[in-house]
N, C-alpha and C positions, 0 to 999 in steps of 0.2 A: 288625618286619613290613614287607615291601616294599609299595609302593603298588600297588593293583590298577588295571589299565587302566580307562579310562572309555569306554563305547560310547554315543555320542550318536545318538539316533534322531529324525529330523526329523518335522515335521507335514505336513498336507495343505492346499493343494497346493504344497508347497515342496520344497526340496532341502537338502543338507547345509550349504550356505552360510549358512543361518539361524543356525548355531552359530559363525560366524567370530569373534565377539567373545570367546566363552567359550574357544575353542581358543587364542586369543592369550593370554588372561589365565591359563590353566591350563597354561602351557608346562612347568611342573614335573612334570606327570603325563603318562603315555602316553595320548593321546586318539585314538580311532578314530571317524570321522564319515563313514559311507558314504552314498551316494545309494541309497534304496530302489528296488526294481524299478519301472520306469515313471517314475522321477524323475531329474532332472539328467542325468548322462552314462550312467546304467544303461540296459540294454535295456528296452524297453517292449512286453511281449507284447500282441498285438492282442485276444486273447480275455479278456473280463472275468473269466471263471471261473478264470483263472490267478492272480488276486489274492485273497488272504485273509490274515487275521492269522496263520494257521498257516504260509502260504507265506512271508510276510515274515520270520517268526521262523526258519524253516528256512534262509532265505538268510543271515540274520545269524549263526546258529550255524555255518554253513559258513565264513563269514568269520572267526569266532573260531578255528575249527579251522585255517584257513590261516595265521593270524597266530600260532598257538601259544599262544593265550590260554585258560587254564583257568578263571580266576576273574576276574569282571568287575563293575564298577559300571555299572548301566544308567541312562541319563538320556534319557527320552522325553517329547516334547511332543505333546499331542493324539493324533493317530494313533500317534505314537511311544509314548505312554502305553499305548494299547491293545495295541501289540506288546510292550511291557514286561510286561504281564500275561500275554500268551501265552508269553513266554520264562520267566516264573516258573512256568508250568505245564509247559513242555517240558524245561527244563534247570535246575531249582531249585538243584541242588547247585553250579552254576557261578556263581550270582549272589551277589556279595559284599554288594551294597546296591543300592537303587533310588531314583531321583529322578524324581518324577512332576510334570510341568509342564503346567498348563492342560489337564487331562484329567479323565476320570470313569470309574467302573467299570460303570455301567449300559449296557445295550444300547440301540439306537435305539428310540424309540417309533414307532408306525405313522405318525404325522405326520412325524417326522424321516426315516423311510424314504422316504416319498413325496417329501419335499423333495430327497433325494439323487437320486431318479429324475429329477426335473425338472432338477436341475443337470447331470446326466449328459447329458440331451438338449440342454441349452444348450451344453455343451462340444462335442457332436457337430455341432450345426447352426450355431452362431455362433462357435465357437472359444474360445481361452483368454482373449482380451481381455474377452469378455463375462463369463466366469467371474470374472476379476479385478475387474471393475466391480461385480459383485454382492457379492463377498466382502470387499472392502476396508472398508466400513463395519462389517462384523461382526467382522473379525479384529483390527482396530486400535482402541484406545480413543480416546475423543473428544480427550483432551489430545494424544495422538500425532498425530491427524489435523490438529489445529489448530496445533500448535507444532513438529512435526518433519516438514516436507515431504520431507526427504531419505529418511526411513524409509518414507513413503508411496510414494515413487518406487521405492525398492529392493524393497519387498515386491510392488508391482505388477509390476515387471519379472520378479521371481522367479516369480510365478504365470504370467505370459504366456509364459515360455520353457519351461514344462513340456509334455511330449508329451500330446496329447489322449487317446491310448490309456491312458496312465498315470493321468490324471485320472479317466477313466471306470472304469478298473479299481479305483482306490483307493476311489471312491464305492461300488462293488459290495462291496468288502471292509468298508468302514465300515458299510454297510447290513446286512450279514449277520454282523457280529461277535458273538461270544458275550457274554453278561452275565458280568461278573467280580465282581459284588458279593459272592458267597459266598467268593471267594478272599481278600478283604481281611483277615479275622480270622485267617487261617492263615499270613499272611506272617511269617516269623521272621528277617528280615534288617533292618538299619537302613534307614529310609525317610524321605525328605524330600519334602514336597508343596509346590509353588510355585504360587501363584495371582495373577492380576492383579486389582486392585480394580475394574476396569471391563471385565471379560471377559463378553461377552454370550453366548458359546457354552458355556463351562463356568464358570458364576458362582462367585465366591469362596466363597459360603455353602455351596454343594454340595461344593466341594473341601475345605472345612474339616470338613464332616461325614464325607467319605471318609477324611480324615486321622485323625479320631477312631476310625474303625472298624479302623484298622491299628495293631497293638500298638506303642506308644511312638513313633509317627511324629511328625516335626517338621513344623510348618506355617509357611510363610513367605508373607506377603501383600506384594505389590509395588505400591506406590502409582504412580499415573499410567500404568498399563499395561492393555491389553486382553488378547487371546488370545495375543499373541506377545511375552511378557515378555522373552525373551533379546535381541530386537531393539529393543523399545521402551524398556527400562530395562536395558541390558546390564551396567552397572557393578554395579547392585544384585544382579542374578542371578548374575553371576560371583563376587561376594563371598560370596554365600550358598553357592554350590557349593564354593568354596575352603575355607570354614569347615567344611562338612560332610565333605569329602574329607580334610581335615587331621585331623579327629577320628577318622576311620576308621583312620588310620595307614597 
């Protein structure tokens, strides 16, 4: 069996460069790592209503069509995980396997929705630097913040360079995303769930429960990492991905 290409779907408010260590480590696989609409070098529509999990998924399906990719392994982190669930709904027959990093199936609570509205207003009024200052303590684990200043710098810069329109749009999409809990038990492809042991946004305990709800899913706990496991502990994550992909054949 030939190796299925891997589609890497980044989180919020980041771009495809968050996967750079994995792309280097997995050179033996065909890897596709685009910037989502409103992120990196992609166009950033001004209207927040143009951002949704369904719209992100349609963009990625169009990319797969352009690349001639019929069967794909999905690897999504946080927002990318929510988009992975949407792709499992939209194009299930084309998904060979899925890797869910630092994400969850549940929709936003009312409190979380309000928090996203406030953060969107921060982005509009104060810019991306203020967004980065607020999010750094949440997205990076304590060990990373204390011992890996280069990672703190890289992640800060990655957030600061994102378009404000894309940040506001992504927050709208996150706030309005559907609940995917009922999808978990119906997933019939191999799944690996990767969690950071110091993730404040999607705690490892909740991710382990999610893994238990997916038939035969594999759970990997990454020590010394918060919400950005691929950047905080790249070697551990890359090794887990390589093992999983090798077993797929």
